[in-house]
N, C-alpha and C positions, 0 to 999 in steps of 0.2 A: 581137618577131620579125615580120617582114613575111610576110603571108599570100599564097599564090599567088592573084593577083588575079582570075583567071577564075572561081575558086570562089565569090567573093562579089560577082559582077556588075560587074567593072571591066574595061575594055578596055586591055590592055597598051600598045597604040600610043597610046591616049589619055593614059595616064599618062606615056608618054615625051614627049608634047607638053607636059604640065605641067612635067616636069623641064627641058625645053629653055627654056620661058618663065621659070621660076624662075632659071635661070642667065643668061638674057638680061637680066633686070632688074638682076642684080648687075653684069654686064658694062657696062650702060648707066650705071651709077653712080646708080641710083635710091635706093640705100641701101648702106652699107658691108657689112653682113652681114644674114643672114636665116635663118629656119628655117620649115619648113612640114610639116604632118603631116595625114593623113586616115585616117579609119576608114570602112569600109562594112560594114553588117550586123554591127557589133560587132568587126570585125577590122582591124588596122592594115594599110593598103595603101600608105602613102606616108610616108616619113620623110626629108625633105630638109634640108640645112643647107649653108651656104657663105658665102664672103666673109670680111670682117674683123671680129672682135669688138673689136679695138682697133687703129686704123690707125697710131697713133704707135708702138706697141710691136710692130707687125706680127704681131699675134696672131690666128690664124685662128679662125673659128667652127668648133667641133667638135660632135660628137653630144651632148656634155654641157654645152654652153654654155647659160647661163641668160640670159633677157631680161626686162627690166621690161615689163609688159604694160598699164600704165596702167588705163584704165577697162574693159578686158576682164576686170578683176577683179570688176566689179559683179555679174554673174550668179552667181558663186560665193558672194558675200556674201548676195545675195538668196535663194539656195538654202537657206541656213541657216534663214531665216524659213520657207521652204516645208516644211522638215522639222519645225519647231515647229508649223506649221499642221496637218500630217498627224497629229501626235501630240496634237492638241487643246490645245496650250499657247498658241496664238495664233490670232486670227481676223482676217479682212480688215477687219472693221468696228471692231476694237478701237481705242479712243483710245490714242495713244502714251503719254499721261500716265497711263493706268491701270496701265501697267507701270513708268513712270518719272515720278513726280509732279512732280519739279523741272522737267521739260520744258514744263509747262503755261504758263509765263510768256509774257507779251506776245501773248496770243490763240492760242497754239499748243495749247491744250486741245482745239481743234476738229480737230487733225490726226490722221488715222487711219493704220493700217498700209497700206491701199490707196493713200492719197495719197502716201506715201513711195515705194512700189514703182512708181508711175506718174508720178513727178516732178510731181505736182500739189499738193504740200504747202504751197507758197506762200512758201518762204524759200530761193530758189536760190543766193543770193550767199554765198560764203565770208565769215564775219565778219572784219572788218579786223584784229581783235586776233590772229587766227590767222596771224601772220607765219610765214615758212618755218621759223624756229627753233622755233616752238611747234606746228606741224602734226604733229611727231613725238612730241608729249607727249599721251598719251591723256586724262589728267585735264583738261588745258587745252582739248582739243577738246570733251570732254563739257560743260564749263562754258560754252564758247562756244555750243554747241547749245542749252543751257538759256536763255541770254540772247538768242538770235537773235530778231529781229523779223520779222514777216510783211511781204512786199512785195505779196502777192496773197491773196485769200480762198481758204482751202484747198478744193481740189477744183474750182476754176474755171478755172485756167490751167495749161497744160503749160509748164514752165520747168525745164530740166535742172539738177538739183542735183548739180553736178560732184563736190564733196567731201562736202557735208553728208549726202548719201544714205548714205554708208558709215559715218559716225560714228553716225548714228541707228540704222542696222541693227545695228551692232556693239554699241552700248550696250544695246539692247533684248535682244539675245541674252544678254548678260551678266546682265541683270536677270531674265530669264525662266528661263534655264538654270543660271546660276551660273558658267559657264565663259567666259573671254574668247573672242571670236569666232575668233581664230587657233587656239586649242586646240579649239574646237567643230568648226571646219572640218576640221582635221587628223584628229580622232578619229572624226568621223561621215561624212566624205566622202572626202577625198584619201587618207587612210591606208587605209581599206578598199578603195579602188579601185586601190591600188598606185601612186598618183601621188607617187612619192618625190622628184620634182624640181619640185613646186609649193610655193611658200612665201608665206605672208602673215606677214611678220616674218622676215627672212632671218637664219639663224645666222651669226655673224661669220666662222666658218671657211669659209663658202661664197662669200665676197666675190670671191675670185679667178676664180670661174666666170662672173661677171656681165659681159655685153657692155656696153661703153661706149656711151652714147647720143650721137647727133649731130644737131644742128639743121641740116637741109638748107637750101638756098638760098631756098626758098619758105616756110620755117617762121617763124611770128610768135610762137612761144611759147618762145623760147630760155631765158628765165628758169626756166620749168618744167623744161626739159631739164636745165639746170644743177642744179636742186634734186634731181632724181631720178637724178643721177649720184653723189650723195653717199651714203656708207655709212650715215649715220644715217637717211636716207630709206628705204634698203633694209631696214634692221633694225627700223624702226618698224612699227606696224600702222595702215595707212590703207586701210580696206576698200573704198573706192571707186576706189583708184588705184595701189596699190603691190604688187600681186601680182607675183611673179617666178617664171618657169616656162620649161620647154622647150615647143616647139610640140607635141611628142609628148604631154606630160601635159595640156596645155590641150585638145587634141583628144580625149583620153581621157574627160574630163568630159562633153563633148558626145556621145561615143559611148555613154556610159551613158544619157543622155537618149534617144538614138536607139533604144535597145533597151528602152524602156519603164521605165527606172529600175533596171535590173540589167545587170551586165556580168561575164562570166567567172564566173558562179555567185554573184556577190555582189549582193544586193539592197540598194539604197540608199533608194528611194522608190517608192510605188505609181504605176502608169501614170495613174490618174485624176487625181492631183495635177499631173502634167506637163500633161495636157490643160487643167486649170484655169488654170495660170499661163501657158500658151502661147496662150490665147484672147485675141483683140483686146480691149483695155480702153480705150485712148485713141487718137485719130487727129487730126492737125491740125498747125498750126504750133507749133514749140517757140519760146517767147518768148525763151529764152536764146540759142539758136544760129541762129534764123531758118530752120531747115530744116523741111520737112514730114516728119512721122514717124508711125509706128504702133508702139504699145507694148503688150506684155503686162505681166505682173507681175514687174518687174525685168529684163526682156529686151526688146530691140528686135525688131520683126517685119519680115521681108522688107526689110531695109535694103539700099540699092544695092550696098554692098561685098560682100554675100553672093552676088551674081549674080542673074540673073533666075529667079524661081520657075517651075518646070516644071509643077507639078500645080495642083489646085484643091481647094476644100473648106475647111471651117472649121478643120481642124487640119492640113491638108496644106500647110504653109508652113514658112518658115525662121525660127528664133529665135537670138539671140546678142547680141553686143555688140562694138563696136570700142574701141580705146584710142588716145588722142591721136596721130593722124596716123601710126601705126606698126604697129598690130596689129588682128586681128579673130579671133574664134572664133564658129562657128555650126554649127547642125545643121539639115538638111532632114529634118523629121520623117516626111514621106511616103516618101522614098527611103532613109532610114536612112543618110544621108551626114553625117559629122561632120568639120569642117575647122578647122584653126588656122593662121594666117599671122602671123608676128612678124618685125619688122625692128628694127634699131637706128638707123635713119634716120628722124627725125620730119619729116613734110612737112605742108604746108597741105592743106586739105580736098580741093581739086580734084585734085591730082596723087596724093595718097594714095588717094582713091577710085578713080581710074583704074587704079592698079597692083593694088589689091585685087580690083576687078571682073575684071580680066584673069585673075588666078590662080583666083578662085572660079569663073568661067565655064569655064575650062579643066578643072578637076576635075569640075565638073558634066557637061561634055561626055564625060568618060571613063566615065561610068556607062552600063552596058548595060541 
C-alpha cells in the first residue's frame, strides 16, 4: 500500500517528476519494460511499472511481473553470510577452507570470508568447464570452485568475481547452516519480510510471470541474455546472478536496511552489523571491469547509478548493487531512502548508467 508521501518526507511534485521520467524512458525505447519502487522511512512511496514484458506476445508489464535482476542478487546472497556472522557462526577472517576443506586446492587455502565479500579472493574468472548447461547444476559448480586456480594473490587485487562469488557464498552457507542458500534466504530474510515475489530458484509455476530479456543495440552480452531467458536458468540457484523479483520486493530488502535491520515490526539483523558491512573496505580499479569502485562487504558503495550522495560521514552513504546493464537496488543510509529499478532491456555500461542515474537522481530530488 502506498503511503501518503508527505508524511514520510517526500515531495508529491518531485515524485510526479520521477513518474514522468520513468514513462519518458519507456517512450524513448531505452527498454521494452520496467518497474521501479521506493521506500522512505520504511514506507512504500513509489511503485511504478510499464512497457512490455514480452514484445512479441504484446504482453504488458503488470504490477506482478517478475524480472531477472542479475547481479543485483549479490547483496542478498552476501546478507546470508552477515546473518551467520551476527550469530557467531562465521567470522570475516575465517579461511573458506575451514568450513569447506575441499576448497583449499590450488592455493585457495589462503582465501578468507572477507576476500570473497570484497572481490579480492584472486579467482575472478568463471571456470571454463562451467558451460551454460552446467551453471545450473549446483554440484558441478561446487566442484568447479574446488578446482579453480588463483589468478592473483588473495587480498591483493580487486577483480570482480561475477559468478564465483555466489557459488562460494552459497556453498559456505550450506556447510555452516545445513540449509541450501535458497532455503536459508527465504526462511531467514525474504519470508519474514513478506517478500513473496523474490525468488532464488524460481518455482516452475511462476514462469509465465517472468519478463523476457532483450539485448538492446549497445549490448555486448547477448549470449548471457539468451542464457537467462531460459527456464532452467530461472529455476536453478545461481546466487550471484539469477534472483528474480519485482522492484517492490527488491526495494523492500533495502528498506529493511534503511531502518536499521527491522521493518514493520520484524527484526532481521542488528543495526551494528549493517554499519560493519556498509563501511568502506576496498577502493580502486577493478581489474575485471576496469572501473574505479568502492566496496563494502558484499555491497558497492556510492556507485554512480545510485545518484550523487547528498550527505557526508562514515556511514552516511549509499550501498547496493547493479545487475548486468538492466537493474539496480540501493539504499541511502543517511536519508532512509531505498530504491529498486529493474528493466528487461540489457544495455552497455554507458547508456545503462545514464538511465539509472537519471531515475536515481530524480527520486533523491523528491526527498524533503
